[in-house]
C-alpha positions in Angstrom: 0.1 0.0 0.0 2.9 2.4 0.7 6.1 2.3 -1.3 8.3 2.6 1.8 6.9 -0.6 3.4 9.0 -3.4 2.3 8.6 -5.6 5.5 6.2 -6.1 8.4 8.7 -3.9 10.4 8.2 -1.2 7.9 4.4 -1.5 8.2 4.8 -0.3 11.7 6.9 2.6 10.8 4.6 3.7 8.0 1.5 3.3 10.2 3.0 5.7 12.6 4.0 8.2 9.9 0.6 8.3 8.4 -1.1 8.7 11.8 1.4 11.0 13.5 -0.7 14.1 13.0 -3.6 12.5 14.8 -2.1 10.5 17.6 0.3 12.9 19.5 -0.7 15.7 21.8 -4.2 14.2 22.1 -6.0 12.4 24.9 -5.7 9.0 23.3 -1.9 9.2 22.7 -1.0 6.6 25.3 -4.0 4.4 24.5 -3.1 4.3 20.7 0.6 3.6 21.4 -0.4 0.8 23.9 -2.2 -1.0 21.1 0.6 -0.3 18.7 3.3 -1.8 20.8 1.1 -4.7 21.9 0.6 -5.6 18.1 4.2 -5.3 17.5 5.0 -7.8 20.3 2.4 -10.2 18.8 3.9 -10.1 15.4 7.4 -10.7 16.9 6.1 -13.9 18.3 3.8 -15.0 15.5 5.8 -14.0 12.5 9.4 -13.9 13.7 9.7 -17.0 15.8 10.5 -14.8 18.8 9.7 -16.6 22.1 10.4 -13.8 24.6 8.4 -10.8 25.7 8.7 -7.2 24.5 11.5 -5.6 26.6 11.2 -2.2 28.0 14.0 0.3 28.9 13.8 1.6 32.4 15.7 4.8 31.8 16.0 5.7 35.4 18.6 3.0 35.8 20.9 4.8 33.3 20.1 8.4 34.2 22.0 9.0 37.4 25.0 10.4 35.5 26.1 11.1 32.0 28.6 8.2 32.3 25.8 5.9 33.2 23.8 7.0 30.3 26.6 6.7 27.9 27.5 3.2 29.2 23.9 1.9 29.1 23.6 -1.8 28.3 21.0 -0.6 25.7 23.9 0.8 23.6 26.1 -2.3 23.9 27.3 -3.4 20.4 27.2 -7.1 21.1 24.2 -7.6 23.5 22.3 -4.3 23.0 21.0 -2.2 20.1 24.2 -0.6 19.2 25.4 2.9 20.0 25.7 6.4 18.5 26.0 7.8 15.0 29.1 9.6 13.7 29.3 13.1 15.1 28.1 15.8 12.6 28.8 19.4 13.4 25.6 21.4 12.8 26.7 24.7 14.6 26.6 26.6 11.2 23.4 25.1 10.0 20.4 27.4 9.8 17.6 24.8 8.9 17.8 22.5 12.0 14.3 22.0 13.3 15.2 20.3 16.5 17.8 22.0 18.7 18.9 19.5 21.3 21.5 20.5 23.7 24.6 18.2 24.2 24.0 16.1 21.2 27.0 13.8 20.4 26.2 12.2 17.0 23.9 12.7 14.1 25.2 10.4 11.4 24.9 6.6 10.8 25.2 4.2 13.6 28.6 2.8 13.7 28.4 -0.5 15.6 25.9 -3.2 16.7 23.2 -5.1 14.9 21.7 -1.8 13.4 25.1 -0.3 12.1 25.4 1.0 8.5 25.6 -1.9 6.1 23.6 -4.3 8.3 20.3 -2.4 8.6 18.3 0.1 6.6 15.4 2.5 7.4 13.0 2.6 4.5 10.4 5.2 5.0 10.6 8.9 6.2 12.1 11.2 7.1 9.2 13.3 8.4 5.9 12.4 6.8 7.1 10.7 3.6 6.0 7.1 3.0 8.1 6.8 -0.2 10.8 4.2 -0.4 14.0 6.0 0.9 16.5 3.4 1.9 19.3 4.8 4.3 21.3 4.0 7.3 19.9 4.4 10.8 21.0 7.7 12.4 21.3 8.4 16.1 22.3 11.6 17.8 22.5 10.6 21.4 22.4 13.5 24.0 23.4 12.2 27.3 23.1 15.4 29.4 19.6 15.9 28.0 18.6 12.4 28.6 19.5 12.4 32.3 17.6 15.6 32.7 14.4 14.1 31.3 14.4 10.4 32.2 15.6 10.4 35.8 13.8 9.0 38.8 12.7 12.4 40.0 11.0 13.2 36.7 9.3 9.7 36.8 8.1 10.1 40.4 6.8 13.7 39.7 4.8 12.3 36.7 3.3 9.4 38.7 2.2 11.9 41.4 -0.5 13.2 39.0 -3.9 13.0 40.6 -6.0 12.3 37.4 -5.3 11.3 33.8 -5.7 14.7 32.5 -2.8 15.9 34.5 -0.7 12.7 34.1 -0.9 12.8 30.4 0.3 16.3 30.2 3.3 15.5 32.4 4.1 12.4 30.1 3.7 14.4 26.8 5.0 17.8 27.9 5.3 20.8 25.6 6.4 21.5 22.1 10.1 22.5 22.7 12.9 20.2 23.5 13.2 21.8 27.0 9.6 21.3 27.8 9.3 17.7 26.9 8.0 15.1 29.4 9.7 11.7 29.5 8.0 10.6 26.4 9.6 13.3 24.1 12.6 13.3 26.4 13.4 9.7 25.4 13.0 10.4 21.8 15.3 13.3 21.8 17.8 11.8 24.2 18.4 9.1 21.4 17.5 11.1 18.4 18.9 14.5 19.3 18.7 16.9 16.4 19.4 14.6 13.4 18.6 11.0 14.6 15.7 8.9 13.5 14.3 8.7 17.1 14.0 12.5 17.1 11.7 12.4 14.0 8.2 12.7 15.3 6.9 10.7 12.3 9.4 8.0 11.4 10.9 7.3 14.9 9.7 3.7 14.9 12.4 3.1 12.3 15.0 2.9 15.2 14.4 -0.4 17.1 15.0 1.4 20.4 11.6 3.1 19.8 9.9 -0.1 21.0 11.8 -0.3 24.2 11.3 3.3 25.0 7.5 3.1 24.3 7.1 -0.1 26.2 8.5 1.8 29.3 6.1 4.7 28.6 3.3 2.2 28.6 4.6 0.4 31.7 4.6 3.7 33.6 1.0 4.4 32.5 0.1 0.9 33.8 1.9 1.5 37.0 0.0 4.9 37.5 -3.3 3.2 36.8 -2.6 0.4 39.4 -1.9 3.0 42.1 -5.6 3.6 42.2 -7.1 1.0 39.9 -10.8 1.3 40.9 -10.7 5.0 39.8 -8.1 5.0 37.1 -9.2 1.9 35.1 -11.7 4.2 33.5 -10.0 7.5 33.8 -9.3 9.1 30.4 -9.6 12.6 29.0 -8.0 15.1 26.7 -8.6 16.4 23.2 -9.5 14.4 20.1 -7.6 16.9 18.0 -3.9 17.5 17.8 -2.6 20.7 19.4 -5.9 21.6 21.0 -6.3 22.5 24.7 -4.3 21.7 26.8 -1.7 21.3 24.0 -2.7 24.4 22.3 0.9 25.6 21.7 0.0 27.2 18.4 -3.3 28.8 19.1 -6.9 27.7 19.8 -8.5 24.7 18.0 -11.9 23.2 18.2 -12.1 19.8 19.8 -14.1 17.4 21.7 -13.1 15.6 25.0 -12.4 11.9 24.4 -14.2 9.2 26.3 -13.8 5.4 26.7 -16.0 5.1 23.6 -13.7 7.1 21.4 -12.7 5.1 18.3 -9.0 4.8 17.3 -8.0 4.2 13.8 -5.2 1.7 12.9 -5.7 1.4 9.2 -4.5 -2.0 8.0 -2.1 -2.6 10.8 -4.2 -4.8 13.0 -5.4 -8.2 11.7 -9.0 -8.1 10.7 -9.7 -4.8 12.6 -9.2 -1.2 11.7 -10.9 0.4 14.7 -10.3 -0.1 18.5 -12.1 1.9 21.3 -10.0 3.5 24.0 -11.8 1.3 26.5 -10.2 -1.7 24.9 -6.8 -0.3 25.7 -7.4 0.6 29.2 -6.4 -2.6 30.9 -3.1 -4.5 29.9 -4.4 -7.4 31.8 -7.8 -7.5 30.1 -9.1 -9.7 27.4 -8.0 -7.5 24.5 -4.4 -7.1 25.5 -3.6 -9.8 28.1 -0.1 -8.9 29.3 1.7 -7.7 32.5 4.9 -5.9 33.3 7.7 -7.4 35.5 
């Protein structure tokens, strides 16, 4: 259906690209991505002979210092997902859309299973679904990462009294400085030039899935802190960049409910639409998984 989708892995990246302008800075952001990563895990098992579970990256373990972040097992070339890209100096560039402080890479990943020559990203950048084979780029920003992904930030987010407040703390603002731990994780790996920093095509970096599994784990953790009340607590706009994410001016919107219908196109087997209610309980009939 899309020229850039040459594999099932690509299907997920392209699905994210075509939905990006509808699924971020909205009230169903976390519900949509929960279904997204759940389907990815199912496909790993059913199509790829994978017998494990979808791993998550608990960033707090690696965010106590810059050294800890740089030496995270996630970046190990043998047992992890490989490391940074070659450094590209952009100090004289005038067209950089994402200015991330302390960035250290920007070019092709140089080691590990997703290094140049061993792995290709096929769709993107931005909202393009055309076939565009290229190396995976990373632009790791350790100082930025530890400022957005540490235990204090996570604890503060989990202290939110209702979902409306919690979701705002997770998603944050529009600038790099105002990101919550969701965007903070993307930019800590993607920096200014890396794939993970691309709002549209970020699933092209396999670290995306570990990052979003942890975002989902923390939502589940927040829900379980008061399950009777929070199993049905959902709110926020149905339209991107509407209140409280109205960074660029007022927009008309409706508040989402459990009955709100999320569109997954052709990604899910035999189903295009899923209600928010179906995504509220990881241990429910629709999803049926837990976090260790």
